[in-house]
Legacy VTK file of the C-alpha trace (Angstrom):
# vtk DataFile Version 3.0
C-alpha trace
ASCII
DATASET POLYDATA
POINTS 198 float
-0.093 26.895 -14.110
-2.470 23.970 -13.773
-5.245 26.215 -15.019
-3.845 25.766 -18.548
-4.359 22.027 -18.220
-7.965 22.596 -17.169
-9.373 21.478 -20.502
-7.463 18.214 -20.288
-8.302 17.492 -16.661
-11.780 19.028 -16.922
-12.922 16.423 -19.435
-14.899 13.302 -18.490
-12.173 11.358 -20.304
-9.906 11.919 -17.314
-11.743 9.084 -15.537
-10.889 6.675 -18.363
-7.256 7.840 -18.445
-6.926 7.468 -14.643
-8.625 4.051 -14.672
-6.430 2.745 -17.485
-3.246 4.047 -15.879
-4.066 2.567 -12.454
-5.241 -0.703 -13.988
-2.059 -1.176 -16.006
0.505 -0.086 -13.430
0.267 -3.468 -11.735
1.937 -4.858 -14.884
4.085 -1.798 -15.619
4.985 -0.288 -12.235
6.775 2.585 -13.941
3.457 4.155 -15.015
2.906 7.330 -12.973
-0.678 6.536 -11.974
-0.279 8.126 -8.544
1.024 11.324 -10.111
-1.919 11.352 -12.513
-4.445 10.867 -9.693
-2.857 13.661 -7.647
-2.791 16.018 -10.633
-6.437 15.306 -11.455
-7.410 15.935 -7.809
-5.412 19.177 -7.822
-7.217 20.298 -10.981
-10.568 19.403 -9.394
-9.727 21.472 -6.313
-8.849 24.434 -8.537
-12.118 24.276 -10.492
-15.736 24.886 -9.623
-17.992 22.248 -8.098
-19.357 21.441 -11.568
-15.930 20.639 -13.004
-14.776 17.150 -13.808
-13.254 15.295 -12.089
-15.399 15.063 -9.015
-13.332 14.104 -5.957
-15.531 11.194 -4.852
-15.876 9.843 -8.410
-12.104 10.145 -8.907
-11.452 8.223 -5.678
-13.886 5.448 -6.606
-12.526 5.277 -10.154
-8.919 4.904 -8.963
-9.841 2.398 -6.236
-11.932 0.255 -8.582
-9.221 0.234 -11.242
-6.674 -0.728 -8.593
-8.706 -3.744 -7.471
-9.443 -4.816 -11.061
-5.740 -4.583 -11.913
-4.843 -6.639 -8.848
-7.447 -9.238 -9.801
-6.160 -9.416 -13.394
-2.568 -9.917 -12.191
-3.716 -12.461 -9.599
-5.651 -14.498 -12.198
-2.826 -14.259 -14.716
-0.315 -15.514 -12.149
-2.733 -18.235 -10.998
-2.856 -19.577 -14.556
0.831 -18.897 -15.208
1.797 -22.223 -13.725
5.316 -23.547 -13.890
6.748 -20.766 -16.079
5.856 -18.090 -13.539
7.059 -20.256 -10.645
10.419 -20.701 -12.389
10.683 -16.958 -13.040
9.934 -16.172 -9.385
12.361 -18.825 -8.112
15.213 -17.155 -10.069
14.872 -14.035 -7.948
15.701 -14.264 -4.271
13.777 -11.056 -3.674
10.593 -12.324 -5.354
10.870 -15.705 -3.619
11.212 -14.003 -0.228
8.317 -11.664 -0.977
6.126 -14.567 -2.057
6.935 -16.549 1.095
6.227 -13.565 3.339
2.997 -12.836 1.527
1.850 -16.424 1.870
2.631 -16.446 5.580
0.917 -13.091 6.123
-2.238 -14.134 4.280
-2.313 -17.509 6.060
-2.310 -15.866 9.472
-4.769 -13.173 8.421
-2.110 -10.486 8.198
-3.366 -8.928 5.021
-2.081 -5.563 6.201
0.974 -6.489 4.126
-1.225 -6.204 1.020
-2.261 -2.682 2.066
1.307 -1.665 2.875
2.601 -3.077 -0.409
0.130 -0.929 -2.372
2.178 2.128 -1.412
5.638 0.599 -1.967
7.264 0.875 -5.404
6.320 -2.274 -7.378
4.888 -3.743 -4.163
1.446 -4.083 -5.699
2.881 -6.153 -8.562
4.820 -8.459 -6.265
1.847 -9.021 -3.973
-0.769 -9.576 -6.697
1.408 -11.839 -8.815
2.736 -13.626 -5.741
-0.743 -14.340 -4.369
-1.840 -15.770 -7.702
1.324 -17.807 -8.260
1.055 -19.264 -4.760
-2.625 -20.122 -5.412
-3.829 -18.189 -2.394
-7.596 -18.179 -2.054
-9.278 -15.177 -3.634
-11.341 -14.642 -0.484
-8.106 -14.211 1.487
-6.576 -11.791 -1.008
-9.323 -9.690 -2.609
-10.781 -8.033 0.521
-7.290 -6.812 1.418
-6.733 -5.719 -2.179
-9.969 -3.710 -2.039
-8.908 -2.065 1.230
-5.458 -1.353 -0.227
-6.900 0.172 -3.399
-9.360 2.360 -1.515
-6.737 3.498 0.995
-4.221 4.346 -1.736
-6.822 6.126 -3.892
-8.195 8.148 -0.979
-4.681 9.110 0.135
-3.615 10.140 -3.387
-6.778 12.155 -4.044
-6.555 13.797 -0.620
-2.932 14.792 -1.285
-3.880 16.515 -4.535
-7.048 18.093 -3.202
-5.710 19.432 0.092
-2.343 20.289 -1.424
-4.167 22.554 -3.875
-6.167 24.179 -1.081
-3.162 24.734 1.181
-0.475 25.545 -1.396
-2.574 26.650 -4.351
-3.262 24.866 -7.611
0.292 25.318 -8.836
3.178 23.108 -9.814
4.580 23.638 -6.308
1.416 22.264 -4.694
1.429 19.287 -7.042
5.142 18.648 -6.481
4.720 18.693 -2.691
1.770 16.291 -2.961
3.700 13.943 -5.251
6.643 14.127 -2.842
4.319 13.065 -0.008
3.135 10.108 -2.108
6.724 9.051 -2.806
7.518 9.507 0.882
4.692 7.137 1.800
6.053 4.659 -0.748
9.550 4.855 0.716
8.139 4.399 4.226
6.094 1.391 3.122
9.116 -0.193 1.439
11.167 0.343 4.605
8.488 -1.228 6.820
8.146 -4.206 4.484
11.883 -4.835 4.639
11.915 -4.589 8.435
8.888 -6.808 9.072
10.752 -10.168 9.205
13.113 -8.819 11.889
10.173 -7.706 14.010
8.378 -11.056 13.832
LINES 1 199
198 0 1 2 3 4 5 6 7 8 9 10 11 12 13 14 15 16 17 18 19 20 21 22 23 24 25 26 27 28 29 30 31 32 33 34 35 36 37 38 39 40 41 42 43 44 45 46 47 48 49 50 51 52 53 54 55 56 57 58 59 60 61 62 63 64 65 66 67 68 69 70 71 72 73 74 75 76 77 78 79 80 81 82 83 84 85 86 87 88 89 90 91 92 93 94 95 96 97 98 99 100 101 102 103 104 105 106 107 108 109 110 111 112 113 114 115 116 117 118 119 120 121 122 123 124 125 126 127 128 129 130 131 132 133 134 135 136 137 138 139 140 141 142 143 144 145 146 147 148 149 150 151 152 153 154 155 156 157 158 159 160 161 162 163 164 165 166 167 168 169 170 171 172 173 174 175 176 177 178 179 180 181 182 183 184 185 186 187 188 189 190 191 192 193 194 195 196 197
């Protein structure tokens, strides 16, 4: 069935659509950027080697857009000042997440940034929280880059290998998307359990 979408996903414009979706989902976590990346990778696996998107280019495009989105949210929150601090302080969940992020970054535990990239809305909380707390960019951005690359490579690999193992069908895409959501649920669970372990 994905063959019918070949013209859409076989266009060089798919890189721009993927980049824009990944870039903006830090502000609008409901955007299905992971689903789009998986579908594009599935379409690439179904096509010939000359087809767009190329797997490596798709991975780099998604990873770069992820880091740029994180940086934009970080800078926006950094400049947000008192209004953002007041908004965060109204939510116990955001306040707790910001405190945990600050402690993790202070002790070099940026693995939380990587883990949060997979959790639903975790990327938004981490990027905005790091900026609002005025964490140093050199403490946050390397972990953001690792998180973006890890997430992009995982998402592309799900689509690509899912298509090879299950065929370039809606079933293959659905299984791959399910695996992405499973990773997100696992990341959210680990993030909730981390304070009890420490």
